[in-house]
C-alpha positions in Angstrom: -11.5 0.7 50.2 -15.6 0.8 50.9 -17.4 3.4 52.7 -18.0 0.9 55.5 -14.4 0.2 56.2 -13.6 1.2 59.7 -11.6 4.4 60.2 -7.8 4.1 60.6 -5.8 5.3 63.7 -2.4 6.7 63.6 -0.2 6.8 66.5 2.7 9.2 66.6 5.5 8.8 68.9 7.6 11.5 70.4 10.3 9.9 72.4 12.1 12.9 74.3 11.5 13.9 78.1 12.7 16.7 80.5 13.6 14.0 82.6 12.9 10.2 83.3 10.2 9.3 85.9 11.2 6.4 88.2 8.4 4.5 87.4 8.1 5.0 83.5 9.2 1.9 81.4 7.8 3.7 78.0 10.3 4.7 75.2 11.5 8.2 76.6 14.7 9.8 76.5 16.2 12.9 77.6 18.6 14.4 75.3 20.3 18.1 75.7 19.2 19.3 72.3 16.6 17.9 69.4 17.1 19.2 65.6 13.6 20.0 65.4 13.8 20.3 61.5 15.3 17.4 61.1 13.0 15.3 63.2 9.8 17.0 61.5 11.4 15.9 58.2 12.0 12.3 59.3 8.2 12.0 61.0 6.6 13.0 57.6 8.8 10.7 55.8 7.8 7.7 58.1 4.1 8.9 57.8 4.3 9.2 54.0 5.7 5.5 54.1 2.2 4.3 56.1 0.4 6.3 53.6 1.7 4.0 50.7 1.1 1.0 52.4 -2.6 1.9 53.4 -4.2 4.0 50.5 -7.7 4.8 50.3 -8.3 4.9 54.1 -9.7 7.8 56.3 -8.4 8.6 59.9 -10.5 8.5 62.7 -8.0 9.5 65.3 -4.5 10.5 65.6 -2.5 10.2 68.9 0.8 11.8 69.8 2.5 9.8 72.6 5.8 9.8 74.2 7.9 10.7 75.9 6.5 14.0 76.3 4.6 15.3 73.1 4.0 18.8 74.5 7.6 19.1 74.1 7.0 19.2 70.0 7.2 22.4 68.3 3.4 23.1 67.4 4.9 23.4 63.8 5.5 19.8 63.6 2.4 18.7 65.2 0.7 20.7 62.7 2.6 19.4 59.8 2.1 15.6 61.0 -1.8 16.5 61.1 -1.9 18.3 57.7 0.0 15.5 56.0 -2.0 12.9 57.5 -5.1 14.9 56.4 -4.0 15.6 53.1 -2.9 12.0 52.1 -5.8 10.0 54.1 -8.5 12.5 55.0 -10.4 12.8 58.3 -13.6 11.1 59.5 -16.2 13.8 60.2 -15.4 13.5 64.0 -12.0 13.0 63.8 -10.1 12.9 67.1 -6.6 14.3 67.4 -5.1 13.6 71.2 -2.0 15.0 72.5 -0.1 13.8 75.7 1.0 16.4 77.8 2.9 17.4 80.9 1.4 19.7 83.0 4.0 22.4 83.5 3.6 26.0 83.2 6.0 26.0 80.1 3.9 23.4 78.2 0.8 25.0 78.9 1.8 28.2 77.3 2.0 26.1 73.9 -1.6 24.8 74.7 -3.4 27.4 72.3 -0.9 27.0 69.3 -1.2 23.0 69.8 -5.2 23.7 69.4 -4.4 25.9 66.3 -2.7 23.4 64.8 -5.5 20.8 65.0 -5.3 19.2 68.5 -8.8 18.8 69.8 -8.3 16.3 73.1 -5.5 16.7 75.3 -4.4 14.1 78.0 -2.8 15.7 81.0 -0.2 13.5 83.2 -1.6 15.2 86.3 -0.6 11.7 88.2 -1.4 13.1 91.8 -3.2 15.7 93.4 -0.8 15.6 96.4 2.7 17.2 96.5 4.6 14.6 98.3 3.4 11.8 96.1 4.3 13.9 92.9 7.8 14.2 94.4 7.8 10.5 94.9 6.8 10.0 91.5 9.6 12.0 90.2 7.1 14.7 88.6 8.7 18.2 87.9 5.5 19.9 88.5 3.6 20.8 91.6 -0.3 20.4 92.3 -0.9 24.1 92.1 0.7 24.2 88.7 -0.8 21.2 87.4 -4.2 22.3 88.3 -3.5 25.7 86.6 -2.5 23.8 83.2 -5.6 21.9 83.7 -7.7 24.8 83.8 -5.7 26.1 80.8 -6.5 22.9 79.0 -10.1 22.9 79.7 -10.3 26.5 78.2 -8.6 25.5 75.1 -9.3 22.2 73.7 -12.8 20.6 73.3 -11.9 17.3 74.8 -9.8 16.8 78.2 -8.7 14.1 80.1 -6.0 13.5 82.8 -4.3 10.6 84.2 -3.9 9.7 88.0 -1.8 6.9 89.6 -3.2 5.3 92.5 -2.2 2.5 95.3 1.0 4.2 96.3 3.2 3.3 99.2 1.4 4.2 102.2 -1.8 5.6 100.4 -5.0 4.3 102.2 -8.6 3.7 100.8 -10.0 7.0 102.3 -7.4 9.2 101.2 -7.6 7.8 97.6 -11.4 8.3 97.8 -10.9 11.8 98.8 -8.3 12.5 95.9 -10.2 10.7 93.3 -13.5 12.5 94.2 -11.7 15.9 94.1 -10.4 14.9 90.6 -14.0 14.4 89.4 -15.0 17.7 90.9 -12.7 19.5 88.1 -15.4 18.3 85.6 -13.5 16.6 82.9 -15.0 14.1 80.7 -12.5 11.2 80.9 -9.9 10.1 83.4 -7.4 7.4 83.2 -6.8 6.0 86.9 -3.6 3.4 86.8 -2.7 1.6 90.1 1.3 1.7 90.3 3.2 -1.1 89.2 6.8 -1.8 89.5 7.9 -2.4 85.8 11.3 -4.1 84.8 14.0 -1.8 84.0 12.8 1.4 85.9 14.3 3.0 89.1 11.5 1.9 90.9 12.4 -1.9 90.1 16.0 -1.1 91.2 14.6 0.4 94.5 12.3 -2.7 94.9 15.2 -5.1 94.2 17.4 -3.3 97.1 14.3 -3.5 99.5 14.3 0.0 99.6 10.5 0.1 97.8 7.8 -2.2 99.0 5.1 -3.6 96.5 1.3 -2.4 97.4 -0.7 -5.2 99.0 -2.7 -6.9 96.7 -5.8 -7.1 98.8 -5.5 -3.2 99.5 -5.0 -2.7 95.8 -8.4 -4.7 95.0 -10.3 -2.6 97.3 -8.9 0.6 96.0 -9.8 -1.1 92.3 -13.3 -1.6 93.6 -13.9 2.0 95.2 -12.6 3.4 92.0 -15.2 2.0 89.8 -18.2 2.6 92.2 -17.1 6.4 92.8 -16.8 7.1 89.0 -19.6 5.2 87.7 -21.9 7.2 90.6 -20.5 10.4 89.1 -21.2 9.2 85.6 -17.9 8.5 84.4 -18.2 4.6 84.4 -15.2 2.3 83.4 -15.2 1.3 79.6 -11.9 -0.1 79.9 -10.2 -1.7 83.0 -8.4 1.6 83.8 -10.5 4.3 81.7 -13.4 6.1 82.8 -15.5 8.2 80.8 -18.9 10.2 80.3 -20.8 8.1 77.9 -19.8 9.3 74.3 -16.4 10.7 75.8 -14.5 7.5 75.3 -11.2 8.0 73.6 -12.2 6.5 70.1 -8.2 6.1 69.4 -7.8 3.6 72.2 -10.8 1.8 71.4 -9.4 1.0 68.0 -6.4 -0.9 69.9 -9.0 -2.5 72.4 -11.4 -3.5 69.4 -8.6 -4.7 67.5 -8.8 -2.3 64.5 -6.2 -1.2 62.1 -3.6 1.6 63.2 -0.5 3.0 61.8 2.2 3.8 64.2 5.2 6.0 63.4 8.1 7.6 65.4 10.8 5.7 67.5 9.4 2.4 68.9 6.0 3.0 67.5 4.0 -0.3 66.8 1.2 -0.5 64.0 -1.1 -3.3 63.1 -2.6 -3.1 59.3 -3.9 -5.9 57.2 -2.6 -8.7 59.3 1.0 -7.2 59.5 2.7 -6.3 62.8 5.1 -3.2 62.4 7.8 -2.2 65.0 9.9 1.1 64.2 13.5 1.3 65.7 13.3 1.9 69.5 16.3 4.4 70.1 15.9 7.8 68.7 19.1 8.0 66.8 18.6 4.3 65.1 15.2 5.2 63.9 16.2 8.5 62.6 19.1 7.1 61.1 16.7 4.1 59.3 14.4 6.9 58.1 17.6 8.6 56.4 18.7 5.2 54.8 15.4 3.7 53.7 12.7 6.7 53.8 10.9 5.0 57.3 11.9 4.0 60.7 10.8 0.1 60.2 12.7 -2.4 62.4 10.1 -5.1 62.1 7.1 -5.8 59.7 6.0 -9.5 59.9 2.5 -11.2 59.0 0.7 -12.5 62.0 -0.6 -16.0 62.2 -4.5 -16.3 62.3 -4.1 -17.7 66.0 -1.7 -14.8 66.7 -4.3 -12.3 65.9 -7.2 -14.3 67.7 -5.0 -14.1 70.7 -4.3 -10.5 70.1 -7.9 -9.4 69.9 -9.0 -11.4 72.9 -6.3 -9.9 74.9 -7.0 -6.6 74.0 -10.8 -6.9 73.8 -11.2 -8.4 77.1 -10.1 -5.3 79.2 -13.3 -3.8 78.0 -16.8 -4.4 79.6 -18.4 -5.0 76.1 -16.1 -8.0 75.6 -15.1 -9.7 72.6 -17.3 -11.1 69.6 -16.4 -14.9 69.8 -17.6 -15.4 65.9 -15.0 -12.7 65.0 -12.3 -14.0 67.0 -12.9 -17.4 65.4 -12.7 -16.0 62.1 -9.5 -14.3 62.8 -8.2 -18.0 64.2 -9.3 -19.6 61.1 -11.3 -21.8 62.9 -12.2 -21.9 66.8 -11.3 -18.8 69.2 -8.0 -20.0 71.2 -9.6 -20.7 74.4 -8.9 -23.2 77.0 -12.2 -25.0 77.4 -12.0 -26.4 80.9 -10.7 -22.5 82.2 -13.8 -21.2 80.2 -16.1 -23.7 82.3 -14.4 -22.9 85.7 -14.1 -19.0 85.2 -17.6 -19.2 83.9 -18.9 -21.1 87.1 -16.9 -18.8 89.4 -18.7 -15.7 87.9 -15.5 -14.0 86.5 -16.5 -14.2 82.8 -19.9 -14.8 81.0 -20.9 -15.8 77.7 -24.0 -14.1 76.3 -25.3 -13.5 72.6 -22.5 -14.5 71.3 -19.9 -12.4 73.1 -17.3 -13.3 75.8 -16.6 -10.6 78.8 -15.3 -10.1 82.0 -17.2 -9.5 84.8 -17.0 -6.6 87.4 -16.0 -9.5 89.6 -13.4 -10.5 87.6 -11.9 -7.3 86.3 -9.4 -6.8 89.2 -7.9 -10.5 88.3 -8.1 -9.8 84.6 -4.4 -10.7 84.0 -4.9 -14.4 85.7 -7.9 -14.9 83.6 -6.3 -14.1 80.4 -3.1 -16.2 81.5 -5.6 -19.5 82.5 -8.2 -18.7 79.4 -6.4 -17.8 76.3 -4.3 -20.4 74.6 -1.2 -18.5 73.4 
């Protein structure tokens, strides 16, 4: 690989949680016990397989996601980081993020995780209201969460945290107050997500029974606009539809996804994109670790994407960013023209929902609240 080859990203999935949150559709599982030595060995074997497929690359980022990666023994985190650095090498400003629950038990591990090489933590605070946290099925309260945040800020170079808004009966004034309080804690990055009812979750079951109402879309749009205005005024503008950061503090790992760069994925259910290949690991923990034992890796799917598929993915990911996408690059991926519906392109541009400028297509601030509808109309799947 040449020196101008963009750095690679590595995603590491730890699938275990203490409990399953009712809104969560991620690949997370509750187990009474985990054989930590066996899991460490399997993670390192799965990593070694990806290293062999991507020789000569250097890592720009590692992201430990889940599940609850803060439940990982720090020795396992250190072993994965050390192996990745030994095999690939790190970019000078490598970003190593770990998602963490803000419990006192997990916060007690933060210093050891930092010593293992983690330099950025993403805390799942989710709300600054105890009733809301109970509704969301979170195991921590506000006081415990804020104590964990304080610990994180004293230990890690970079800290982000998540909040979920557009919760049932949450008004605009209440969300604005909660968001301003969150900004006041001084982190460089916030991930702010509207509550969605995902298929297969406990909230979906309650919704189907009529015991949980969906949030009014118009009210959600008002909260979305207020979120962008308040964060921008505070110096944390939206750099992706749900992510806000001080300039220079954006998640470099997630930008690799959104800018459609190469990334390797290891661990149960992890996805990857490398050299035009899509990879998917076995999702169930027992199936994944069994596959590693048999084959030396946890792969379930490894298939070549067509140029059209790659172009569609680049559009769907890149239009989440205010910077948009380079249409020449998308066309090159497609091997011809970018897969865009001409009539929708014209109509959406006339409505002020998208713009094309200097060869880049981007969604406007007006269009971002209806991004999913824009993508359905605009991108030829």
